[in-house]
C-alpha positions in Angstrom: -4.3 -0.5 -3.9 -3.6 -3.3 -1.6 -5.6 -5.5 0.8 -8.3 -3.3 1.8 -6.4 0.0 2.4 -7.8 2.0 -0.5 -11.4 0.9 0.4 -11.1 2.3 3.9 -10.0 5.7 2.6 -13.4 7.3 2.7 -14.0 6.1 6.3 -10.5 7.5 7.2 -11.4 10.9 5.7 -14.7 11.0 7.6 -13.2 10.0 10.9 -10.3 12.5 10.5 -12.7 15.4 9.5 -14.6 14.9 12.6 -11.4 15.1 14.6 -10.1 18.1 12.9 -13.1 20.0 12.6 -15.4 19.6 15.7 17.4 -3.1 29.9 20.0 -5.0 30.6 22.6 -2.6 29.3 26.1 -3.8 28.6 28.9 -1.4 27.8 30.9 -2.5 24.7 33.1 -1.1 21.8 33.8 -1.8 18.2 36.7 -4.0 17.5 39.8 -2.5 16.2 41.0 -3.5 12.7 44.3 -5.3 12.5 45.8 -3.0 9.9 49.0 -1.1 10.8 47.1 2.1 9.8 46.1 4.2 12.7 42.5 3.8 13.5 40.2 6.3 15.2 38.9 5.5 18.5 36.0 3.1 18.3 32.7 4.5 19.2 31.3 2.9 22.4 28.0 1.5 22.6 25.5 -0.3 24.8 23.1 -3.2 23.9 19.6 -4.0 24.7 17.7 -7.3 24.4 14.3 -6.4 23.0 11.2 -8.5 22.9 9.7 -9.3 19.5 6.0 -9.8 18.7 5.3 -11.5 15.3 1.7 -10.3 14.6 0.7 -10.7 18.2 2.6 -14.0 18.9 5.8 -14.3 20.8 8.7 -13.9 18.4 11.6 -14.1 20.9 14.0 -11.2 21.2 16.6 -9.4 19.3 19.7 -7.4 20.3 19.8 -3.7 19.6 22.9 -1.6 19.6 22.9 2.1 20.9 26.0 4.1 20.0 27.2 6.7 22.5 27.3 9.4 19.8 23.7 8.6 18.6 21.7 8.1 21.7 18.2 6.8 21.1 18.9 5.7 17.5 18.4 1.9 17.5 21.0 -0.1 15.4 20.8 -3.9 14.6 23.1 -6.1 12.7 21.9 -6.9 9.2 22.2 -10.6 9.8 20.1 -10.5 12.9 17.4 -8.5 11.1 17.3 -11.0 8.3 16.8 -13.9 10.7 14.2 -11.9 12.7 12.0 -11.1 9.7 12.6 -14.4 7.9 13.0 -17.2 10.5 15.1 -19.9 9.3 17.1 -17.9 6.9 20.7 -16.6 7.4 23.0 -14.0 6.1 26.9 -14.2 5.8 28.9 -11.0 6.2 32.5 -10.8 5.1 34.8 -7.9 5.5 36.6 -7.4 2.2 38.3 -4.0 2.9 38.4 -1.1 5.1 34.8 -0.4 5.9 33.5 -2.6 3.1 31.3 -5.7 3.7 29.8 -8.3 1.4 26.4 -9.5 2.4 24.9 -12.8 1.2 21.4 -14.1 2.2 21.2 -17.0 -0.1 18.8 -15.0 -2.5 21.1 -12.1 -3.5 24.1 -10.1 -2.5 24.7 -6.6 -1.4 27.8 -4.4 -0.6 27.8 -2.1 2.4 30.5 0.6 2.6 30.6 2.1 6.1 33.2 4.6 5.1 31.2 6.0 2.2 27.8 5.2 3.8 26.6 3.3 0.7 24.4 0.2 0.1 24.6 -1.5 -3.4 22.9 -4.6 -4.7 22.7 -6.0 -8.2 19.3 -7.6 -7.3 17.7 -5.5 -4.6 14.3 -7.1 -5.0 15.5 -10.6 -4.3 17.9 -9.5 -1.6 14.9 -8.1 0.4 12.4 -10.9 -0.6 10.3 -12.2 2.3 7.6 -14.0 0.3 9.0 -17.4 1.3 6.9 -16.8 4.3 3.9 -17.3 2.0 5.2 -19.9 -0.5 8.8 -21.2 -0.8 10.7 -19.7 -3.9 8.0 -17.1 -4.6 9.3 -13.9 -6.1 9.1 -10.7 -4.4 5.9 -9.6 -6.1 2.4 -8.2 -5.4 0.1 -10.8 -3.8 -2.3 -10.6 -1.1 -2.6 -14.3 -0.3 -6.0 -15.4 -1.6 -6.2 -19.3 -1.8 -7.7 -19.3 -5.2 -4.7 -17.4 -6.8 -1.1 -18.5 -7.3 1.9 -16.5 -8.5 3.2 -17.9 -11.8 5.9 -15.9 -13.3 7.3 -12.5 -14.0 8.9 -10.8 -17.0 11.3 -8.0 -16.4 12.7 -5.4 -18.7 15.6 -5.0 -18.3 16.3 -8.3 -16.7 18.5 -6.9 -14.0 19.1 -3.5 -12.4 21.6 -2.4 -9.9 20.4 -0.3 -7.0 22.7 1.8 -4.9 21.7 4.1 -1.9 24.0 7.0 -0.8 22.9 7.3 2.9 25.6 10.0 3.6 23.2 12.4 1.8 20.6 11.8 4.6 23.0 11.9 7.4 22.5 8.1 8.1 25.5 6.4 9.4 26.2 2.7 8.6 28.6 1.0 11.0 30.5 -2.3 11.4 33.1 -4.3 13.1 35.0 -7.4 12.2 32.1 -9.9 11.9 29.1 -7.8 11.4 27.5 -4.8 9.7 25.0 -2.6 11.6 22.3 -0.3 10.1 19.5 1.6 11.9 16.6 -0.6 12.7 14.1 1.7 11.0 16.3 1.9 7.8 16.5 -2.0 7.5 12.8 -2.3 8.1 12.2 0.2 5.4 14.5 -1.6 2.9 12.7 -5.0 3.5 9.1 -3.4 3.4 7.1 -5.1 0.7 3.6 -5.3 -0.8 2.3 -8.1 1.5 3.0 -5.5 4.3 5.8 -7.2 5.9 7.6 -4.5 8.0 8.7 -4.2 11.5 8.3 -1.3 13.9 10.3 -0.5 17.1 8.7 1.7 19.7 11.7 2.0 22.0 10.6 -0.9 24.1 9.7 -3.7 21.9 9.4 -4.8 18.1 6.2 -5.5 16.3 6.4 -7.3 13.0 3.6 -7.2 10.6 3.3 -10.8 9.2 0.3 -10.6 7.0 -2.8 -8.5 5.9 -4.7 -9.6 9.0 -2.5 -7.7 11.3 -1.3 -5.0 9.0 -2.8 -2.2 11.0 -0.6 -2.1 14.3 -2.9 0.5 16.1 -5.7 -2.1 15.7 -3.7 -5.3 16.3 -1.7 -4.0 19.2 -3.0 -0.6 20.5 -0.7 -0.9 23.5 2.3 -0.8 21.1 1.1 2.5 19.7 0.2 4.0 23.2 3.7 3.3 24.2 5.2 5.0 21.1 3.0 8.0 21.7 3.9 8.3 25.3 7.5 9.3 24.3 6.3 12.9 23.6 10.0 14.2 23.0 12.9 13.0 21.0 16.7 13.7 21.3 18.3 16.0 18.7 20.0 12.8 17.2 16.6 11.0 17.0 15.0 13.9 15.3 17.7 14.3 12.8 17.8 10.7 11.9 14.0 10.4 11.7 13.9 13.4 9.3 16.8 11.9 7.2 15.0 8.5 7.0 11.8 10.2 5.9 13.6 12.0 3.1 15.4 8.8 2.1 12.0 6.9 1.7 10.2 9.7 -0.1 13.1 10.1 -2.5 13.5 6.5 -3.3 10.3 4.5 -2.5 7.5 7.0 -3.3 5.9 5.7 -6.5 5.5 9.1 -8.2 2.0 8.3 -9.5 1.7 11.5 -11.3 -0.5 14.0 -9.4 1.5 15.2 -6.2 2.5 18.8 -6.6 5.9 17.8 -5.1 6.8 15.1 -7.6 8.7 17.2 -10.1 10.8 18.7 -7.2 11.4 15.3 -5.6 12.5 13.8 -8.8 15.0 16.6 -9.5 16.3 17.6 -6.0 14.9 15.4 -3.5 12.4 16.1 -0.6 14.6 18.3 1.6 15.5 20.7 -1.1 11.9 20.8 -2.4 10.6 21.8 1.0 13.2 24.7 1.1 11.8 26.0 -2.2 8.0 26.0 -1.7 5.5 28.1 0.2 5.2 26.9 3.8 7.9 24.3 3.1 10.6 25.6 5.6 7.9 25.6 8.3 6.9 22.0 7.4 10.6 21.1 7.5 11.1 22.7 10.9 8.1 20.7 12.2 9.5 17.5 10.8 12.8 18.1 12.5 11.3 19.1 15.9 12.2 17.3 19.0 8.5 17.4 20.0 6.9 14.2 18.8 3.4 15.8 17.9 5.1 18.7 16.1 6.8 16.1 13.9 3.6 14.2 13.4 1.8 17.5 12.6 4.5 18.1 10.0 3.7 14.7 8.5 0.1 15.8 8.3 1.1 18.8 6.3 3.4 16.8 4.2 0.4 14.4 3.5 -1.3 17.4 1.8 1.5 17.9 -0.6 2.0 14.1 -1.4 -1.9 13.6 -1.9 -2.4 11.2 -4.8 -6.1 10.4 -4.2 -5.8 8.2 -1.2 -2.9 5.8 -1.5 -0.5 8.0 0.4 -1.4 8.6 4.0 2.0 9.9 5.1 0.7 10.9 8.5 0.6 8.4 11.3 -2.0 10.7 13.0 -4.4 10.2 10.2 -4.2 6.4 10.5 -4.5 6.5 14.2 -7.7 8.7 14.0 -9.2 6.0 11.9 -8.9 3.7 14.9 -11.9 3.4 17.3 -9.6 3.3 20.2 -11.2 6.0 22.4 -7.9 6.6 24.3 -5.8 7.1 21.1 -8.4 9.2 19.4 -8.6 11.5 22.4 -4.9 11.8 22.6 -4.4 12.6 18.9 -7.4 15.0 18.8 -6.0 17.0 21.6 -2.4 17.2 20.4 -3.6 17.9 16.8 -5.9 20.7 18.0 -2.9 22.3 19.7 -0.6 22.0 16.7 -3.3 23.7 14.5 -3.5 26.5 16.9 0.3 27.0 17.0 0.6 26.9 13.2 -2.7 28.6 11.9 -1.6 29.1 8.3 -0.7 25.3 8.0 -3.8 24.4 9.8 -6.0 26.3 7.5 -4.4 24.5 4.5 -4.9 21.3 6.3 -8.6 21.9 6.9 -9.2 23.0 3.3 -7.6 19.8 2.0 -9.9 17.7 4.3 -12.9 19.8 3.0 -12.0 18.8 -0.5 -11.8 15.2 0.3 -15.1 15.5 2.1 -16.7 17.0 -0.9 -15.6 14.1 -3.0 -16.9 11.6 -0.4 -20.4 13.4 -0.4 -20.6 13.2 -4.2 -19.8 9.5 -4.0 -22.6 9.1 -1.3 -25.0 11.0 -3.4 -24.2 8.7 -6.5 -24.9 5.6 -4.3 -28.3 7.1 -3.3 -29.2 7.9 -7.0 -28.2 4.3 -7.9 -30.5 2.9 -5.2 -33.4 5.1 -6.4 -32.8 4.4 -10.2 -32.2 0.7 -10.4 -35.0 -1.9 -10.6 -36.1 -3.5 -7.4 -33.8 -6.4 -6.4 -32.0 -8.0 -3.6 -28.4 -7.7 -2.8 -26.0 -6.8 -5.7 -27.6 -8.4 -8.6 -30.2 -6.7 -10.8 -31.8 -7.6 -14.2 -34.0 -6.0 -16.8 -34.5 -7.6 -20.2 -31.3 -8.8 -21.7 -29.1 -6.9 -19.3 -27.9 -7.9 -15.9 -26.3 -5.4 -13.4 -23.7 -6.3 -10.8 -23.1 -3.7 -8.0 -19.5 -4.1 -7.0 -18.2 -1.5 -4.6 -14.8 -2.9 -3.7 -12.4 -5.6 -4.6 -12.4 -7.0 -1.2 -11.0 -10.0 0.6 -12.8 -9.3 3.8 -13.7 -12.9 4.2 -10.2 -14.4 3.9 -10.8 -16.8 6.7 -13.9 -18.0 4.9 -12.1 -18.6 1.7 -9.4 -20.5 3.6 -11.9 -22.8 5.3 -13.6 -23.4 2.0 -10.3 -24.5 0.5 -9.5 -26.6 3.6 -12.7 -28.3 3.1 -14.2 -27.4 6.4 -16.9 -24.8 5.2 -19.0 -24.2 2.0 -18.4 -21.3 -0.2 -19.8 -18.1 1.2 -23.3 -17.3 -0.2 -24.7 -13.8 -1.2 -27.1 -12.7 1.5 -30.4 -10.9 0.6 -29.2 -7.9 2.5 -26.4 -7.4 0.0 -23.6 -8.4 2.3 -20.3 -9.5 0.8 -20.9 -6.9 -1.9 -17.2 -6.3 -2.2 -16.2 -10.0 -2.3 -15.3 -12.2 -5.3 -18.5 -14.3 -4.6 -20.6 -11.3 -5.7 -19.2 -11.6 -9.2 -19.2 -15.4 -9.1 -22.9 -15.1 -8.3 -23.6 -12.5 -11.0 -21.8 -14.5 -13.7 -23.6 -17.8 -12.8 -27.1 -16.2 -12.7 -26.6 -14.2 -16.0 -25.1 -17.1 -18.0 -27.9 -19.4 -16.8 -30.6 -16.9 -17.7 -31.6 -17.4 -21.4 -32.8 -13.8 -21.7 -29.5 -12.2 -20.5 -26.9 -11.3 -23.1 -25.2 -8.5 -21.3 -23.5 -8.2 -17.9 -22.6 -4.7 -16.4 -20.1 -4.7 -13.6 -20.7 -1.4 -11.8 -17.6 0.2 -10.3 -19.2 3.7 -9.9 -18.8 3.6 -6.1 -15.7 1.3 -6.1 -12.9 2.5 -3.8 -10.4 -0.3 -4.7 -9.0 -3.2 -2.8 -7.1 -6.2 -3.7 -5.2 -7.1 -6.8 -6.1 -10.8 -6.1 -9.7 -10.1 -6.8 -8.8 -8.3 -10.0 -6.7 -11.0 -11.2 -9.5 -13.6 -10.5 -12.1 -11.5 -12.2 -10.1 -10.9 -15.5 -9.3 -14.6 -15.5 -13.0 -15.6 -15.1 -14.2 -13.2 -17.8 -11.3 -13.2 -20.2 -9.1 -16.1 -19.2 -6.2 -13.6 -18.5 -4.5 -12.9 -15.3 -1.6 -10.6 -15.6 -0.9 -6.9 -14.9 1.6 -4.3 -16.2 3.6 -2.1 -13.9 6.8 -0.1 -13.5 9.3 -0.2 -10.6 10.3 3.4 -10.2 13.4 2.6 -8.2 15.0 -0.1 -10.4 13.6 1.4 -13.7 12.2 -2.1 -14.7 9.0 -2.8 -16.4 7.1 -5.7 -15.0 4.5 -8.1 -16.4 3.5 -10.4 -13.6 1.4 -13.5 -14.2 -0.8 -15.5 -12.0 -2.7 -18.8 -12.1 -6.3 -18.9 -10.9 -8.6 -21.8 -9.7 -11.3 -20.8 -12.2 -13.6 -23.6 -11.1 -12.8 -23.2 -7.4 -12.2 -26.9 -6.9 -9.1 -26.5 -4.9 -6.7 -27.3 -7.9 -5.2 -25.3 -10.6 -5.3 -27.6 -13.6 -6.6 -28.2 -17.1 -10.1 -28.4 -15.9 -10.1 -24.6 -15.1 -10.0 -23.9 -18.9 -13.5 -25.4 -19.2 -15.0 -22.4 -17.4 -16.5 -20.0 -19.8 -19.2 -17.2 -19.6 -20.7 -16.3 -22.9 -21.7 -12.7 -22.0 -21.2 -9.3 -23.4 -19.4 -7.8 -20.3 -19.3 -3.9 -19.8 -17.5 -2.1 -17.1 -19.3 1.0 -15.6 -17.0 3.7 -14.1 -17.1 7.1 -12.6 -14.7 9.4 -10.9 -15.0 7.4 -7.7 -13.6 4.2 -9.3 -10.2 4.3 -7.7 -7.2 2.1 -7.3 -8.3 -1.5 -8.2 -11.4 0.3 -9.4 -9.2 1.9 -11.9 -6.9 -1.0 -12.7 -9.8 -3.3 -13.7 -11.3 -1.2 -16.4 -7.7 -0.5 -17.7 -7.1 -4.3 -18.1 -10.7 -4.9 -19.5 -10.3 -2.1 -22.0 -6.8 -3.3 -23.0 -8.4 -6.8 -23.7 -11.1 -5.3 -25.9 -14.1 -5.0 -23.5 -16.5 -2.1 -23.2 -15.9 0.5 -20.6 -18.8 3.0 -20.0 -19.6 5.9 -17.9 -17.0 8.7 -17.1 -13.3 8.7 -16.7 -12.4 6.6 -13.7 -10.7 8.2 -10.7 -7.2 7.0 -11.1 -4.8 5.6 -8.5 -1.9 4.0 -10.2 0.2 2.6 -7.4 0.2 -0.3 -5.1 0.3 0.7 -1.3 3.3 0.1 0.9 3.5 0.3 4.6 6.5 2.0 6.4 7.0 2.7 10.1 8.8 5.8 11.5 11.9 5.3 13.8 9.5 6.2 16.7 7.3 3.1 15.9 4.4 4.7 14.2 2.9 3.4 10.9 2.2 5.2 7.7 1.7 4.3 4.0 2.6 5.6 0.7 2.1 5.0 -3.0 4.8 2.3 -3.7 7.7 2.4 -6.1 7.3 -1.3 -6.6 4.0 -1.1 -8.7 3.1 1.9 -10.6 0.3 0.5 -12.8 0.2 1.0 -16.5 -1.7 -0.1 -19.7 -0.4 -2.9 -21.9 1.3 0.1 -23.8 3.1 1.2 -20.6 1.1 4.3 -20.2 0.6 5.4 -16.6 -3.0 5.0 -15.6 -3.1 7.7 -12.7 -5.2 10.0 -14.7 -7.9 7.4 -15.0 -9.4 5.3 -17.8 -11.3 7.1 -20.6 -14.5 5.1 -21.4 -15.3 3.7 -24.8 -18.9 5.1 -24.4 -19.5 8.3 -22.3 -22.7 8.7 -20.4 -23.9 12.3 -19.9 -24.0 13.6 -16.4 -26.7 16.1 -15.3 -27.1 18.2 -12.1 -29.5 17.3 -9.3 -31.8 20.0 -7.7 -29.5 20.1 -4.7 -26.4 20.8 -6.9 -24.9 17.3 -7.0 -23.9 15.6 -10.2 -26.8 13.6 -11.5 -25.8 10.1 -12.3 -29.1 8.5 -12.9 -28.5 7.8 -16.5 -25.6 5.6 -15.4 -28.2 3.1 -14.1 -30.8 3.2 -16.8 -30.7 -0.5 -17.9 -32.7 0.1 -21.1 -30.2 2.7 -22.3 -27.2 0.6 -21.1 -28.7 -2.4 -22.9 -28.9 -0.4 -26.1 -25.4 0.9 -25.9 -23.9 -2.4 -25.1 -25.6 -4.2 -27.8 -24.7 -1.5 -30.4 -21.0 -1.5 -29.4 -20.5 -5.1 -29.4 -22.4 -5.4 -32.7 -20.0 -2.9 -34.4 -17.0 -4.6 -32.7 -17.9 -8.0 -33.9 
């Protein structure tokens, strides 16, 4: 659930199924310590000045360090990395003991111990906060940048939590000299990764920084960057070992554990590495992940993706994301290499294909449901239908696809986007605004059904705006599985869309009986919205929603290829702190039949007379 990722999942499956089935180098050395204690010989290194692209714009350059004992593993000073990701900021580094460094970036502090290979911070979320790029002083929270929404405040319980990482366990070396501390570039990138998708990739030649949602898919924003990464089809032993260790570190600490992956219990208890040793096919997958051959490694990520499957938020395989690209060159390369890997590892390949078939079956059920809806609902245009006292709003994604249109509206250079008669913008907030306006101005209408039966998710911003418009509440509940903190995060909404958040927003009111219609396809934000609405006392109808309890977070492999996982930073809950990954049980269930061709029959979900009767009765008893 984050900025259009989950709403692209079905397209990704479909694309993937088709594919599967049919330097100026300067020699230097670390400085010696002034202590009388004999010091080991410093490890020599070379440096390389690397160009940086900030979302497609020139971002200058940065200095990478390559140690002689770890050829191919790029290191960067923590201070340089901070300045690169957050221009204008700075970090002080003080050596306070043998191998011990105190880091302070003005937001929080951290301690790095290069002897013990540890990183510790009493406020890790603040230390890695990049949200000043959006709004100075903003906390490190979930926000997609919609102009009608503003972060307000956050409640944390407990108020503070110390985070400590033991990198020795993962074979990751931290290094330093008198004035600086150095971490592998990919490790620092992963530490700073956030829910606005700020992250940096290094493909061996240059750095690409994701600056916002608009350039969050590197393969689409800069396909040459991805081509360059894939052109390096082999890795050194040191690179392969580091890459595997970094992956294990990420999954052990930053995977949100939403609740349905078969590996979760093992990872919680023993970590990914030991878990792979203990499961069927696990040793083979582990061998692939540690292979010096790039595409063996990426095929291993494909196999890992099957084991981390949580409904669509986790796409641990860069190959799957690449196959979702329309770039013919990349598609051809990935398809050829993947086919070869499937032939070399037939058992894993069969498991992989079976997994795709299951996802395809779910997609086909969703498509059948959409057809049944079109055949059952009264005639109408776009996303709004009405019969008697009940209006029906078709809402198939929580989208901010027209972010530039919203920005133009708030800048006063364009009108608010209108709803087209062809049903365009059906996943935009303007669809709900249109439905609320038409229903509230119609004297016959008492009830409004918001149909999420084919909703694949999208942006939290839209969810917060909708709960504000309907119930004057804009907050959500989540857990940070890394820090162990419970979070209630509040937002302010420009409810009258006049460009200001002020007292006039409280004048907005819609006097309607709102009901949320859900199905097993209502995923991610399509699961969060009915959770919040049910907590606030509104009617949820249909069948249990499809789950999806985590935000989505981007990461990049040390090779420069992108993947995503369910994030530790936002595992969503009810207001009673119950994980919602298993879906939201409706207040009123609707019976599901079977169509002649064997698909579930959802036609009763779109019977407006029956919906009207159920809504009126439920709200009569409630009131």
